[in-house]
PAMAR-766741 format. One record per atom (N, C-alpha, C): residue in three letters; x, y, z. Coordinates in steps of 0.05 Angstrom, whole numbers, padded with zeros to 5 digits, always signed. Atoms other than C-alpha are relative to their C-alpha. Last residue first. Example, Ala and Ser with C-alpha at 12.3 -4.5 7.8 and 13.67 -1.06 7.14 Angstrom:
2
SER-00016-00024-00001SER+00273-00021+00143SER-00015+00022+00014ALA+00018-00024+00000ALA+00246-00090+00156ALA+00018+00024+00000
//
This chain:
138
PHE-00022-00015+00012PHE-00433-00326+00218PHE+00026-00009+00013GLN-00025-00003-00014GLN-00489-00375+00232GLN+00020+00017-00016ALA-00022+00005+00018ALA-00561-00368+00208ALA+00026+00005+00015GLY-00009+00028-00002GLY-00610-00372+00267GLY+00023-00007-00019SER+00020+00018-00011SER-00648-00308+00254SER+00008-00030-00002MET-00012+00027+00001MET-00589-00275+00217MET-00021-00021+00007ALA-00005+00007+00027ALA-00629-00212+00202ALA+00011-00029-00003ALA+00026+00003+00014ALA-00657-00209+00272ALA+00004-00008-00029MET+00011+00025-00009MET-00588-00222+00303MET-00027-00005-00014PHE-00016+00022+00011PHE-00557-00166+00263PHE-00013-00027+00006ALA+00007+00001+00028ALA-00614-00117+00279ALA+00016-00023-00013ALA+00027+00010+00002ALA-00605-00133+00353ALA-00009-00002-00029PRO+00000+00029-00002PRO-00529-00126+00348PRO-00029-00012-00002ASN+00022+00008-00017ASN-00534-00055+00321ASN-00002-00031+00002TRP+00024+00006+00015TRP-00467-00032+00293TRP-00020-00012+00020TYR+00024+00001-00016TYR-00401-00002+00317TYR-00024-00005-00018GLU+00025-00003+00014GLU-00335-00015+00282GLU-00024-00005+00019ARG+00022+00003-00020ARG-00265-00006+00308ARG-00026+00006-00013TYR+00026-00002+00014TYR-00205-00017+00261TYR-00021-00006+00021ASN+00022+00003-00018ASN-00134-00006+00287ASN-00026+00005-00016VAL-00010+00011-00025VAL-00068-00014+00251VAL-00021-00004+00021MET+00017-00003-00024MET-00094-00005+00181MET+00013-00013+00024LEU+00014+00023-00009LEU-00037-00001+00130LEU-00017+00006+00025GLY+00018+00010+00021GLY-00010+00057+00089GLY-00016-00025+00008GLU-00015+00008+00024GLU+00050+00072+00133GLU-00018-00015-00020ARG-00029-00007-00003ARG+00007+00074+00195ARG+00014-00012-00025PHE-00019+00011+00019PHE-00069+00076+00191PHE+00028+00008+00008THR-00026-00013-00002THR-00124+00085+00242THR+00020-00014-00017ALA-00024+00014+00010ALA-00196+00067+00227ALA+00025+00017+00003PHE-00023-00016-00007PHE-00260+00086+00264PHE+00025-00016-00009THR-00026+00013+00001THR-00324+00057+00235THR+00022+00020+00005ALA-00019-00022-00005ALA-00396+00076+00250ALA+00027-00013+00003TYR-00025+00003-00014TYR-00443+00027+00218TYR+00013+00027+00006SER-00015-00025-00001SER-00514+00021+00193SER+00024-00004+00018MET-00015-00006-00024MET-00543-00047+00175MET+00013+00027-00004GLU-00002-00029+00001GLU-00596-00073+00127GLU+00014+00009+00026TYR-00021-00009-00018TYR-00592-00147+00113TYR+00003+00030-00005PRO-00015-00024+00007PRO-00656-00173+00083PRO+00021+00006+00021ASN+00008-00025-00014ASN-00674-00244+00102ASN+00016+00023-00011GLY+00013-00019+00018GLY-00664-00298+00049GLY-00008+00026+00013ASN+00029-00002-00006ASN-00651-00352+00102ASN-00014+00020-00018ALA+00012+00025-00011ALA-00581-00380+00088ALA-00030+00002+00004LEU+00004+00022+00020LEU-00560-00324+00041LEU-00014-00024+00011VAL-00012+00023-00014VAL-00571-00265+00088VAL-00006-00025-00017VAL+00017+00022-00008VAL-00587-00209+00039VAL+00016-00021+00015GLY-00004+00025+00014GLY-00559-00141+00021GLY-00020-00021+00010SER+00026+00011+00008SER-00555-00069+00042SER+00005-00026-00015ALA-00002+00022+00019ALA-00496-00039+00079ALA-00028-00011-00005SER+00020+00022-00003SER-00494+00028+00114SER+00005-00020-00022TRP+00008+00014+00025TRP-00441+00080+00126TRP-00021-00021+00006GLU+00028+00006-00006GLU-00413+00131+00174GLU-00011-00012-00025ALA+00021+00003+00021ALA-00338+00129+00166ALA-00027-00005+00013ILE+00025+00010-00011ILE-00284+00158+00212ILE-00020-00003-00023ALA+00025-00008+00014ALA-00213+00169+00190ALA-00023-00014+00013MET+00026+00012-00007MET-00148+00167+00229MET-00022+00012-00018ASN+00000+00029+00003ASN-00075+00176+00209ASN-00026-00013+00005PRO-00002+00007+00028PRO-00080+00251+00197PRO+00000-00030-00006ASP-00023+00018+00001ASP-00104+00261+00269ASP+00001-00010-00029ASP-00024-00016-00005ASP-00148+00323+00267ASP+00025-00017+00002THR-00001-00009-00028THR-00200+00278+00235THR+00025+00018+00003ALA-00028-00003-00009ALA-00220+00264+00163ALA-00002+00009+00029HIS-00009-00025-00011HIS-00292+00241+00154HIS+00030-00001+00007ILE-00025+00004-00015ILE-00318+00187+00109ILE+00010+00027+00008LYS-00013-00026-00005LYS-00391+00188+00088LYS+00024-00005+00017LEU-00028+00001-00007LEU-00423+00127+00058LEU+00011+00028+00002THR-00011-00025-00011THR-00496+00112+00049THR+00029-00004+00008PRO+00018-00023+00007PRO-00528+00060+00005PRO+00009+00027+00010LEU-00004-00017-00024LEU-00468+00012+00010LEU-00016+00025-00005THR-00006-00029+00003THR-00493-00039-00040THR+00007+00011+00027LYS+00003-00008+00028LYS-00501-00114-00053LYS+00008+00029-00004VAL+00003-00029+00000VAL-00476-00144+00012VAL+00000+00009-00029ASP-00005-00011+00026ASP-00488-00219+00006ASP-00005+00030+00001ILE+00015-00025+00005ILE-00484-00244+00077ILE+00010+00011-00027VAL+00021-00002-00020VAL-00463-00316+00092VAL-00018+00024-00005ASN+00017+00024+00003ASN-00419-00337+00033ASN-00023+00000+00020PRO+00017-00001+00024PRO-00391-00266+00028PRO-00017-00024-00005TYR+00021-00020-00002TYR-00370-00270+00102TYR-00017+00002-00025ASN+00025+00012+00010ASN-00330-00334+00092ASN-00024+00020+00001ARG-00002+00012+00026ARG-00262-00300+00096ARG-00026-00012-00011LEU+00017-00012+00022LEU-00281-00252+00151LEU-00001-00016-00026TYR+00026-00008-00009TYR-00257-00287+00215TYR-00018+00009-00023GLU+00014+00024-00007GLU-00199-00322+00182GLU-00028+00006+00009TYR+00007+00013+00025TYR-00178-00256+00151TYR-00016-00026+00005ILE+00023-00015+00011ILE-00183-00222+00218ILE-00008-00012-00027ALA+00024+00006-00016ALA-00139-00276+00250ALA-00025+00015-00012ALA+00008+00028+00005ALA-00086-00274+00196ALA-00026-00006+00014ARG+00011+00002+00028ARG-00082-00198+00198ARG-00010-00028-00005GLY-00017+00012+00021GLY-00073-00198+00274GLY-00014-00002-00027VAL-00027-00011+00003VAL-00115-00186+00336VAL+00015-00015-00022ILE-00016+00019+00016ILE-00190-00196+00339ILE+00027+00013-00005LYS-00027-00010+00005LYS-00232-00162+00393LYS+00016-00022-00014ARG-00001-00028-00006ARG-00307-00168+00400ARG+00027+00013-00004SER-00005-00015+00024SER-00308-00235+00364SER+00001+00030+00005ALA-00026+00008+00012ALA-00301-00278+00426ALA+00007+00016-00024ALA-00022-00014-00014ALA-00357-00239+00461ALA+00027-00007-00012ASN-00019+00020-00009ASN-00407-00264+00409ASN+00024+00014+00012PRO+00014+00018-00018PRO-00464-00213+00403PRO+00019-00021+00013ALA+00004+00027+00011ALA-00415-00163+00372ALA-00014-00017+00021PHE+00028+00009-00004PHE-00426-00093+00402PHE-00005-00028-00011PRO+00008-00001-00028PRO-00352-00075+00413PRO-00028-00011+00005PHE+00028-00001+00005PHE-00330-00100+00343PHE-00013+00001+00028GLU+00020+00002-00021GLU-00256-00087+00350GLU-00028+00004-00010VAL+00027-00005+00010VAL-00200-00101+00302VAL-00019-00004+00023VAL+00020+00005-00021VAL-00128-00095+00327VAL-00027+00008-00012ILE+00024-00017-00003ILE-00078-00100+00270ILE-00017-00009+00024ASN+00009+00000-00028ASN-00013-00137+00282ASN-00024+00017+00005GLU-00003+00027-00011GLU+00005-00155+00210GLU-00011-00003+00028ASP-00026+00005-00011ASP-00021-00087+00187ASP+00000-00029+00012CYS-00005+00001-00029CYS-00086-00091+00150CYS+00029-00004+00006PHE-00002-00028-00009PHE-00101-00068+00079PHE+00008+00001+00029ASP-00025-00012+00009ASP-00083-00139+00057ASP+00003+00029+00007ALA-00021+00007-00020ALA-00140-00165+00100ALA+00027+00012-00008TRP+00005-00017-00024TRP-00188-00127+00055TRP+00021-00005+00021GLY-00009-00027+00006GLY-00156-00159-00007GLY-00005+00019+00024ARG-00030+00001+00000ARG-00164-00227+00024ARG+00011+00028-00005MET-00009+00000-00028MET-00237-00210+00040MET+00030-00002+00002ASP-00028+00008+00001ASP-00251-00190-00032ASP+00011+00001+00028LYS-00001+00027-00012LYS-00327-00187-00031LYS+00028-00012+00000ALA-00008+00018+00022ALA-00325-00126-00078ALA+00002-00029+00009LEU+00023+00002+00017LEU-00362-00088-00023LEU+00005-00019-00024PHE+00020+00015-00014PHE-00304-00104+00024PHE-00025-00004-00017THR-00009+00027+00001THR-00254-00079-00027THR-00020-00019+00014ASP+00004+00009+00028ASP-00292-00014-00036ASP+00007-00030-00003LEU+00028+00005+00003LEU-00293-00008+00040LEU-00008-00009-00028SER+00005+00024-00015SER-00217-00016+00043SER-00030-00007-00002ARG-00009+00023+00015ARG-00209+00034-00013ARG-00006-00026+00015GLN+00017+00003+00023GLN-00251+00086+00023GLN+00007-00025-00016LEU+00024+00012-00011LEU-00212+00074+00088LEU-00020-00004-00023LEU-00005+00028-00007LEU-00147+00086+00050LEU-00025-00014+00010GLU-00003+00016+00025GLU-00173+00149+00017GLU+00004-00030+00006VAL+00026+00001+00012VAL-00197+00178+00084VAL+00001-00017-00026ALA+00016+00020-00015ALA-00131+00159+00117ALA-00028-00002-00012THR+00009-00010-00026THR-00095+00198+00063THR-00016-00023+00014LEU+00029-00003-00002LEU-00057+00162+00008LEU-00007+00010+00028LYS+00006-00027+00010LYS+00019+00174+00002LYS-00030+00005+00001ASN+00005-00017-00023ASN+00033+00113+00046ASN-00005+00029-00008SER-00015-00026+00001SER+00024+00070-00015SER-00006+00016+00025MET+00017-00023+00000MET+00000+00000+00000MET+00018+00025+00000
//
């Protein structure tokens, strides 16, 4: 990754890669020792994931579970820290196992160093996630 890109541009590219269902590509945006946090995840074990390999393992089957078709809203904000960007975004798709619609809003905080994500923290509604999954496993 080029370290000439801003944090906003890097976060945009990571979300573009996510939408393209390229989980390996998304993991490649991550530093080897990235800390990924999903503070509201229903499963306590997935609230903090450390390392590029671990986050890839966690996300690699995501496109086989949830087919995200669009990101209807996406606004990425620069911060006074040039290494951090904040995204307000939403995903729209379908849970493949049950056909339920998947509509989720997110607030994401990403910190980069030398062009790679070193911290990624994402907030979303666990009740809406569980309702969409309704028994499907992620």
